[in-house]
Structure formats: C-alpha cells, structure tokens
C-alpha positions, 0 to 999 in steps of 0.5 A: 665813368667810374673815374668821374663818379670818384672824383664827384664823390670826393666832394659828397658826404659818405652815407651812414649805416643809419641813412642807408636803412631810412633813405627809401631808395637806398633801402630799395637798392639794399633789398635788391642787392641782398635779393640778388645774393639770396638768389645765389646762394639760396638756390643750393649751389653749395649743396649741388657742388659739395654733395654731388656724388650723393645726388648722382648716387641716389638718382642710380647714377655711376661713376659719380666722382668724375661726373663730380669733377666734370661738374666743377669743371663746366661751372669754371668754364661758363663763368668765363663764358659769361663775361661777354654775355653779360654786357651783350645781353644785360644783367636783368636779362641774363639774371631771368634767363638763368633762373628759368632754366635753373627751375627747369633743371630743378624740376628735372633733377627733382624728379630723377631724385624721387623716381631713382633707384640706388641700383649702382650695377648699371645706370638708369634713366634717372641717373642719366636724368640727374647728370644732365639737369645738374649740368644744365643747372650749373651752366645757367647758374654760371652765367646768371646768379653766379656772376651778375649778383657781384657785378649789379652791387657796384652798379646799384649805388653811388660812391658815397654808399657803395662801400657800406652797401657792398659790405652788407650784401656780401655778408648776406651772401656769405650767410646764405652760403653758411646756412645751406652748408649747415642745414642741407644734411638736416634738410635731406634727412627731413625731406629725403629725395623732395629736398630739390623741390625746396630749392626749386621754390627758392629759385622761382621765388627769386625769379620773380623777385628779379622781374619785379624788382632788379632794374636793367643796369647794362650801359647805364651811368651809376646816377641814372641807375640811382634816379630809376631806383629812386623812382621805383621807390616812390611807387611804394606806400611810405610804410614799405620804403 
C-alpha cells in the first residue's frame, strides 16, 4: 500500500509549508498530529521518568532507586507489548484507553503526593499508592500516548505532505519535552505536591482532544484517511480551518 502510494506520489506536487498551513484538511491533520505529540510530552512522562526517586520519597516510599529502575523496565516492556495491540484494538481506541487510565493513575498519585509523609523508616500507604499509580501510568502511557502519536503521523498525510508535516510534529514533540524538562522543578517549587494535579488536567484535556478530533486509522489506506479529515474540516466554520 505504501509502495503504491509512493509511486502515485511521484506524479504529484510536493506540498509547501504555506499550503500546509492554508489548506483546511492539511491544517486539521497538522493540528491532530501536533496535538498527539502534545498529549505524549505534556502528560509529564519526562517528569515521571527523570524525577521518580523524588516522587517516591515525597510520598513516603522507600527503596526509590530500585523502584525507579523497575519503572524504566516496565516502560520498555510495555512498548513491545503495545505493538500487536495497536493493530488489534486500533490507534484511536488504544489512545483513549491509555489516557483514561493515565488520568486515574494521576489522581491516585496526586493523592499520594498530597497526603504522603516523608517518613523513610517504613513504607506508608502513600508510598505503596505512589508506586502502584506510577506503574499504572507507565503501562498505559506506553500502550497509548507513548507509541501511537509516532505511528499516526505517517497515516494522517499523503506522501506529498508527509515529510513537512512530520517535521513539524516531531519539532512539537521535542519542544514539549524541553518545556517539561526545563520547568518541572520550577512548577514543583510553586505548586509542591499539587504538581501532578496540573499534569492530570493536561492528560484530561488531551483525552477530550482525542475523542473529538483524532480519527481511527486502523487498516485504512492513507487516501481514505485524508478524505475523512477533509470531511471533518468542512464541519468547522471557514475562519477555523
């Protein structure tokens, strides 16, 4: 299917950046692609992975370094497990399931952070809850927002627009990752144990975004997906797309 598409694309004009931002269905596809990258990075995954020891200690957990190593291992393992699930359940469905359970995990983690103690002599209920919810978050991040945005980029656009659109989406991903890495400590200094309520709201926002905008692309040719996005773009007022 992709080989046939590339053959046809050789006879088509490559889309310019101007056309990408002024053609309604291409702009909507770009919004969806960038939104999915935002759903991945603004979920706070960088904070979870980079600051896991601090998170566990704040909630009263012990052996935080060991638990952090296990967290990384779960992320890698679940990424491989997600591969067959993506084609079986569908991209949109798996993305929504992942985000729903990420919200649930973040609520639990936020409660653990808010009511946890810093007693390192023994594991408290908040420490256990913190570990369980971080593991839950990592599992559903890996099978949803961790994997699917990268796959969908190549399915939202036909070959003549894919290169430029993908570069913008990847740039948005790195920008989101940079922002979280740069400002997480400042956010923690300002919000303290309420920090993960902020990330909960981000995940909830992007869950709504996925439900409203992201199409199902499983087993569909790119041209069909493009037509569906065109139909979706026509439903918006002209000044939107």
